[in-house]
Wavefront OBJ file of the C-alpha trace (Angstrom):
o trace
v -17.915 17.900 -1.276
v -18.585 16.382 -4.374
v -16.161 14.261 -6.377
v -13.740 16.346 -8.713
v -10.672 16.658 -10.709
v -7.723 17.676 -9.028
v -6.032 21.392 -9.688
v -2.654 21.209 -11.354
v -1.424 22.638 -8.075
v -3.126 19.545 -5.934
v -1.818 17.432 -8.512
v 1.689 18.520 -8.301
v 1.503 17.809 -4.233
v -0.247 14.098 -4.990
v 2.425 13.143 -7.305
v 5.020 14.317 -5.145
v 3.824 12.213 -2.147
v 3.301 9.082 -4.559
v 6.639 9.621 -5.670
v 7.918 9.714 -1.716
v 5.924 6.409 -1.317
v 7.546 5.063 -4.482
v 4.142 4.618 -6.245
v 4.216 7.015 -8.867
v 3.926 5.876 -12.674
v 3.986 7.735 -15.841
v 0.342 6.615 -16.924
v -1.053 8.673 -13.994
v 0.907 11.784 -15.224
v -1.302 11.595 -18.459
v -4.475 10.798 -16.453
v -7.192 12.665 -14.565
v -7.141 12.172 -11.153
v -10.140 12.901 -9.378
v -10.992 13.031 -5.267
v -13.618 12.519 -3.186
v -13.527 13.877 0.149
v -15.556 12.782 2.702
v -15.551 13.785 6.459
v -12.926 11.585 7.799
v -10.740 10.697 4.297
v -9.907 11.694 0.741
v -10.208 8.964 -2.056
v -8.635 8.867 -5.271
v -9.438 7.789 -8.514
v -8.304 7.348 -12.001
v -11.498 6.723 -13.778
v -13.794 3.975 -11.631
v -10.534 2.638 -10.028
v -9.306 3.633 -6.674
v -5.692 4.133 -6.569
v -5.521 5.696 -2.873
v -6.933 6.746 0.399
v -5.635 9.083 2.926
v -6.715 9.187 6.217
v -3.896 9.820 8.904
v -1.522 8.717 5.948
v -1.821 8.120 2.381
v -2.567 4.318 1.712
v -2.221 2.739 -1.807
v -5.031 0.757 -3.155
v -3.976 -3.016 -3.880
v -5.068 -2.588 -7.838
v -2.483 0.762 -7.796
v 0.264 -1.775 -6.261
v -0.324 -4.498 -8.972
v -0.185 -1.604 -11.788
v 2.727 0.128 -10.461
v 4.927 -2.881 -9.111
v 6.838 -0.821 -6.394
v 10.257 -2.220 -5.719
v 10.400 -0.537 -2.467
v 8.794 -0.921 1.398
v 8.080 -4.739 0.233
v 7.699 -8.363 1.897
v 6.991 -11.108 0.224
v 5.357 -13.979 1.702
v 4.687 -17.737 1.447
v 1.694 -19.586 0.408
v 0.497 -20.257 4.009
v 0.968 -16.787 4.900
v -0.817 -15.231 2.146
v -3.669 -17.118 2.947
v -3.968 -15.310 6.505
v -2.850 -11.771 5.337
v -5.722 -11.978 2.650
v -8.454 -12.365 5.886
v -6.508 -9.289 7.441
v -4.732 -11.423 10.031
v -1.017 -10.298 11.434
v 1.861 -11.248 9.255
v 4.278 -13.395 11.121
v 7.944 -13.305 10.852
v 7.644 -17.247 9.513
v 5.665 -16.281 6.636
v 8.130 -13.890 5.332
v 10.307 -14.822 2.295
v 11.935 -11.495 1.425
v 12.118 -8.272 3.054
v 13.518 -4.799 0.893
v 16.560 -2.862 2.356
v 14.044 0.015 2.873
v 11.699 -1.472 5.339
v 11.299 0.989 8.649
v 9.484 0.487 11.699
v 6.207 1.888 11.753
v 5.996 2.576 8.047
v 3.681 1.209 4.992
v 4.591 -1.722 3.770
v 3.385 -3.849 0.467
v 2.888 -7.508 0.808
v 2.810 -9.775 -2.372
v 2.758 -13.221 -2.724
v 5.095 -15.541 -4.258
v 4.272 -15.265 -8.217
v 4.563 -11.117 -7.108
v 0.884 -9.892 -7.283
v 0.276 -7.732 -4.177
v -2.251 -8.630 -2.037
v -2.034 -6.161 1.033
v -0.717 -3.099 2.811
v 0.487 -3.276 6.098
v 2.699 -1.993 8.811
v 6.119 -2.720 9.790
v 6.603 -3.951 13.225
v 10.265 -3.183 12.907
v 13.006 -2.381 10.114
v 14.449 -4.583 8.217
v 17.511 -5.405 10.123
v 15.635 -6.237 12.870
v 13.172 -8.619 11.229
v 16.140 -10.304 9.718
v 17.297 -11.114 13.145
v 13.887 -12.683 14.191
v 12.800 -16.135 14.743
v 9.356 -15.389 15.849
v 6.912 -12.603 16.087
v 4.949 -10.016 14.105
v 6.597 -8.840 11.317
v 3.409 -6.673 9.673
v -0.112 -5.572 10.811
v -2.595 -5.248 7.863
v -3.944 -2.130 7.002
v -5.785 -3.091 3.597
v -5.941 -6.359 2.225
v -7.077 -7.580 -1.924
v -10.723 -7.181 -2.284
v -11.407 -4.268 0.545
v -12.797 -0.997 -0.740
v -10.505 1.222 0.587
v -12.768 4.051 0.852
v -14.962 1.948 3.390
v -11.797 0.958 5.023
l 1 2 3 4 5 6 7 8 9 10 11 12 13 14 15 16 17 18 19 20 21 22 23 24 25 26 27 28 29 30 31 32 33 34 35 36 37 38 39 40 41 42 43 44 45 46 47 48 49 50 51 52 53 54 55 56 57 58 59 60 61 62 63 64 65 66 67 68 69 70 71 72 73 74 75 76 77 78 79 80 81 82 83 84 85 86 87 88 89 90 91 92 93 94 95 96 97 98 99 100 101 102 103 104 105 106 107 108 109 110 111 112 113 114 115 116 117 118 119 120 121 122 123 124 125 126 127 128 129 130 131 132 133 134 135 136 137 138 139 140 141 142 143 144 145 146 147 148 149 150 151 152 153
């Protein structure tokens, strides 16, 4: 199917999902959001900018994260970890500086560097409560990193 503007009904559904993920911003309500439906995924756009892709779940683009600056589902990483995360490596707990209270095992988390710039989307390996007690091990596995087109990933 060709790229097309979301209908009002689909836009309401999309907005609800984005709000659930903590990713809705007022500018999105006044924008024409388009969808490009492919065999195994749906890619959502505002103009030429990809804002999210839906495969098994809705994955926000890094551009959207940096525009919206979500306060939920976040992990802040140190400079050493950021370098490896940008290459798609697993995020180890030793590189994590902070974790938002609402992080749950298996849930998407938004990874940001020390400057507050979002650089990746990962899946949390454990809840914040468990991660806070860990001294070693994987905190998150990367799903999407900066510079990767989420519609091609």
